[in-house]
C-alpha positions as CSV (number, residue, x, y, z in Angstrom):
1,M,21.5,-6.1,5.0
2,R,20.9,-8.5,7.7
3,A,17.7,-6.2,8.8
4,F,16.6,-6.8,5.2
5,V,17.2,-10.6,5.4
6,K,15.7,-11.3,8.6
7,D,12.1,-9.7,7.5
8,I,12.2,-11.0,4.1
9,S,8.7,-12.2,4.9
10,H,7.6,-8.7,5.7
11,Y,8.4,-7.5,2.4
12,F,7.1,-10.4,0.9
13,V,3.8,-9.6,2.2
14,L,3.7,-5.9,1.2
15,F,5.3,-6.9,-2.5
16,G,2.0,-9.4,-2.5
17,I,-0.2,-6.6,-1.4
18,L,1.2,-4.4,-4.2
19,I,1.0,-7.0,-7.0
20,A,-2.3,-8.1,-6.1
21,S,-3.4,-4.4,-6.5
22,F,-1.9,-3.7,-9.4
23,A,-3.5,-7.1,-10.9
24,G,-6.5,-5.9,-9.7
25,L,-6.3,-2.4,-11.2
26,I,-5.4,-4.0,-14.6
27,L,-7.9,-6.8,-14.7
28,F,-10.8,-4.4,-13.7
29,S,-9.9,-1.8,-16.3
30,Y,-13.2,-1.7,-17.5
31,D,-14.9,-0.8,-14.1
32,K,-13.8,2.6,-12.9
33,N,-15.6,2.1,-9.9
34,F,-14.0,-0.8,-8.7
35,Q,-10.5,0.5,-9.9
36,I,-10.9,3.2,-7.2
37,A,-12.2,0.8,-4.7
38,V,-8.7,-0.9,-5.0
39,S,-6.7,1.8,-5.2
40,L,-8.4,2.6,-1.6
41,A,-7.9,-0.6,-0.2
42,L,-4.0,-0.5,-1.4
43,A,-3.3,2.8,0.4
44,L,-5.3,1.0,3.8
45,A,-3.2,-2.0,3.2
46,Y,0.0,-0.1,3.1
47,I,-1.0,1.8,6.1
48,S,-1.8,-1.5,8.2
49,W,1.6,-3.2,7.3
50,G,3.7,-0.3,7.9
51,I,1.9,-0.3,11.5
52,V,2.5,-3.9,12.0
53,H,5.9,-3.9,10.4
54,H,6.9,-0.9,13.0
55,Y,5.1,-2.2,15.9
56,L,7.0,-5.9,15.6
57,H,10.2,-3.8,15.4
58,K,9.1,-1.6,18.5
59,D,9.8,1.4,16.7
60,L,6.5,2.7,16.0
61,H,5.7,6.4,16.7
62,I,2.8,8.6,15.5
63,E,5.5,10.3,13.1
64,T,6.1,6.9,11.7
65,I,2.0,6.3,11.1
66,L,1.6,10.1,10.0
67,E,4.3,9.4,7.3
68,Y,2.7,6.0,6.1
69,I,-0.7,7.5,5.9
70,V,0.8,10.7,4.2
71,I,2.7,8.5,1.1
72,A,-0.6,6.1,1.1
73,F,-2.9,9.4,0.3
74,L,-0.5,10.8,-2.2
75,G,-0.3,7.2,-3.9
76,F,-4.1,7.3,-4.0
77,V,-4.3,10.6,-5.5
78,I,-1.9,9.8,-8.4
79,I,-3.8,6.3,-9.0
80,F,-7.6,8.3,-8.8
81,S,-6.4,11.0,-11.3
82,I,-5.0,8.0,-13.6
83,I,-8.0,6.3,-13.6
84,I,-10.4,9.2,-14.1
85,R,-8.5,10.7,-16.8
86,T,-8.7,7.3,-18.6
């Protein structure tokens, strides 16, 4: 719990990225291309946040980077498929 409280500012940044992205997806529901761009920006911001977060903790490894890339890619594919279907 101490680590979470110590890094609360990091998680506020991540939460802000997620909120801004979902707001962009909702506010621009009429423009599918812009929604795809927002979801791609979300994926890239998530990967960047993860790399910076682990770099600051001095536990950044290639496996960690690959994990963030895979999760971001899966999230992008899910959001992309929802955008395309509607």
